[in-house]
C-alpha positions in Angstrom: 0.0 0.0 0.0 2.8 2.4 0.9 4.6 1.6 -2.4 1.4 2.2 -4.4 0.9 5.6 -2.6 4.5 6.5 -3.3 4.0 5.9 -7.0 0.9 8.0 -7.0 2.6 10.8 -5.2 5.6 10.7 -7.6 3.2 10.8 -10.6 1.3 13.7 -9.1 4.6 15.7 -8.8 5.6 14.8 -12.4 2.2 16.0 -13.8 2.4 19.1 -11.7 5.9 19.8 -13.0 4.7 19.4 -16.6 2.4 22.5 -16.3 4.2 24.3 -13.4 1.4 23.8 -11.0 1.4 23.1 -7.2 1.5 19.4 -6.6 -1.4 19.5 -4.1 -3.6 20.9 -6.9 -3.5 17.9 -9.2 -6.7 15.8 -9.1 -6.4 12.5 -10.9 -9.5 11.4 -12.8 -10.5 8.5 -15.1 -10.2 10.5 -18.3 -9.9 13.9 -19.8 -13.6 13.9 -20.3 -14.1 13.4 -16.6 -11.6 16.2 -15.9 -13.6 18.6 -18.2 -16.9 17.6 -16.4 -15.4 18.1 -13.0 -14.2 21.6 -14.0 -17.6 22.6 -15.2 -19.6 20.8 -12.5 -17.3 21.4 -9.5 -17.6 25.2 -9.5 -21.3 25.7 -9.8 -23.4 27.8 -9.7 -21.7 29.9 -12.3 -22.9 31.1 -15.7 -21.0 29.0 -18.3 -19.3 30.7 -21.3 -17.7 28.4 -23.8 -16.3 28.7 -27.3 -18.3 27.3 -30.2 -15.5 24.9 -31.2 -15.1 23.1 -27.8 -14.9 19.3 -27.6 -18.1 17.5 -26.7 -16.7 16.9 -23.2 -17.1 20.6 -22.6 -20.1 21.5 -24.8 -22.4 18.7 -23.5 -22.0 19.4 -19.8 -22.1 23.1 -20.3 -25.5 23.0 -22.1 -26.8 20.4 -19.6 -25.8 22.4 -16.5 -26.7 25.9 -17.8 -29.7 26.3 -19.9 -28.5 29.8 -20.7 -24.9 28.9 -21.3 -23.3 31.4 -23.7 -21.6 30.0 -26.9 -19.0 32.5 -28.0 -18.3 32.9 -31.7 -15.0 32.1 -33.4 -13.4 33.8 -36.3 -12.7 32.3 -39.8 -9.6 30.5 -38.4 -11.6 28.9 -35.5 -10.1 31.2 -32.8 -12.4 32.6 -30.1 -13.6 36.1 -30.8 -12.3 38.0 -27.8 -14.6 40.9 -28.3 -17.5 38.6 -28.1 -16.1 37.1 -25.0 -15.8 40.5 -23.4 -19.4 41.3 -24.4 -20.7 38.0 -22.9 -18.9 38.6 -19.6 -20.1 42.2 -19.5 -23.7 41.2 -20.1 -23.6 38.4 -17.6 -25.2 38.6 -14.1 -23.3 36.9 -11.4 -20.1 34.8 -11.4 -19.1 33.1 -14.6 -16.8 30.3 -15.7 -15.2 30.5 -19.2 -14.0 27.3 -20.9 -11.6 27.5 -23.8 -9.5 24.8 -25.3 -5.7 25.3 -25.9 -5.4 23.4 -29.2 -8.3 22.3 -31.4 -8.5 18.5 -31.7 -9.6 18.7 -35.4 -7.7 21.7 -36.9 -4.7 22.1 -34.5 -5.5 25.8 -34.2 -4.1 27.3 -31.0 -6.6 29.4 -29.1 -5.8 32.8 -27.4 -6.0 31.4 -23.9 -3.8 33.9 -22.1 -5.7 36.8 -23.6 -9.0 35.2 -22.7 -7.8 34.6 -19.2 -7.0 38.3 -18.7 -10.5 39.3 -19.9 -12.1 36.7 -17.7 -10.3 37.8 -14.6 -11.1 41.4 -15.3 -14.7 40.3 -14.9 -14.0 38.2 -11.8 -14.7 35.0 -13.7 -12.8 31.7 -13.6 -11.3 30.3 -16.7 -10.9 26.6 -17.5 -8.7 25.3 -20.3 -9.1 21.9 -22.0 -5.3 21.5 -22.6 -5.7 17.8 -23.6 -4.5 18.2 -27.2 -1.6 20.6 -26.3 0.0 18.8 -23.4 3.3 17.2 -24.3 3.4 18.9 -27.7 3.9 22.6 -26.7 5.2 24.1 -23.5 2.4 24.7 -21.0 2.7 26.8 -17.9 -0.5 27.3 -16.0 0.8 30.5 -14.4 1.9 32.1 -17.7 -1.4 31.2 -19.3 -3.2 32.6 -16.3 -5.8 29.8 -16.3 -7.5 28.7 -13.1 -8.3 25.1 -14.2 -6.6 22.8 -16.7 -7.7 19.4 -18.0 -5.2 16.8 -19.1 -5.3 13.3 -20.6 -2.4 10.9 -20.4 -2.9 9.0 -23.7 -2.6 12.1 -25.8 1.1 12.3 -25.1 2.2 8.7 -24.8 0.7 7.7 -21.5 -1.9 5.0 -20.9 -5.6 5.3 -21.7 -8.1 5.7 -18.9 -6.4 8.3 -16.8 -6.6 12.1 -16.8 -6.3 15.0 -14.4 -7.8 18.3 -13.4 -5.1 20.8 -12.4 -5.8 24.0 -10.4 -3.5 27.0 -10.4 -4.7 27.9 -6.9 -6.2 25.6 -4.2 -10.0 25.8 -4.4 -12.9 24.0 -3.0 -14.2 21.5 -5.6 -17.7 20.0 -5.5 -16.8 16.4 -5.9 -18.9 14.4 -8.5 -17.7 11.0 -7.2 -18.1 10.8 -3.4 -17.8 8.1 -0.8 -14.2 7.0 -0.6 -12.5 10.3 0.1 -9.6 9.7 -2.4 -7.8 12.6 -4.1 -8.2 14.6 -0.9 -12.0 14.3 -1.1 -12.2 15.9 -4.5 -12.7 12.6 -6.5 -13.6 9.5 -4.7 -12.9 6.0 -6.0 -9.8 3.7 -5.9 -7.0 5.3 -7.9 -5.8 3.6 -11.1 -2.3 3.3 -9.7 -0.7 1.7 -12.8 -2.4 4.2 -15.1 -1.4 7.1 -12.9 2.2 5.9 -12.7 2.2 5.7 -16.5 0.7 9.2 -16.7 3.6 10.5 -14.5 6.2 8.8 -16.6 4.8 10.3 -19.8 4.7 13.7 -18.2 8.3 13.4 -17.2 9.3 12.4 -20.7 7.3 15.2 -22.3 8.8 17.8 -20.0 12.3 16.5 -20.8 
């Protein structure tokens, strides 16, 4: 048991190092999809604002959770229209959560995440980034990007399938969606996939190198 815990702790540090995040703010999940869902569900109630080109793992829960979720337009290149984001945040009533992917899974286009984060924070909103397609391919620093929440998936950069993570830039209270066992510091219950998590950590170390 201690050896298994040691492997999980090592992997948590390796994943944190990949994106320059505090190790205590890495929450292991069963997939990138679960990480996206935890980001959107774990910080309710908030008005959800997402780009029109997000993966279904973001669009589906956003529309399910918020009947009035705002879908922000993109330009001819598929990049979020920052003026439209500004308008959506200015028109909103109450706290918001913006979700914008880093790299599009169909076109490869890189989104203006850092700029969107500045706009979101100016309106006291949180910003979540689905970084699943970018991790391991481009340098990713959660602090330089200014994002509050980041989703990752191991198999997109050489790790095993069936393991992901939600990473927080700052420690925050998360409304757990899986409860009962108290794992992941009470933020995601369920027995950890130790082998998958160890592989995730190894892939993160190799990607960072």
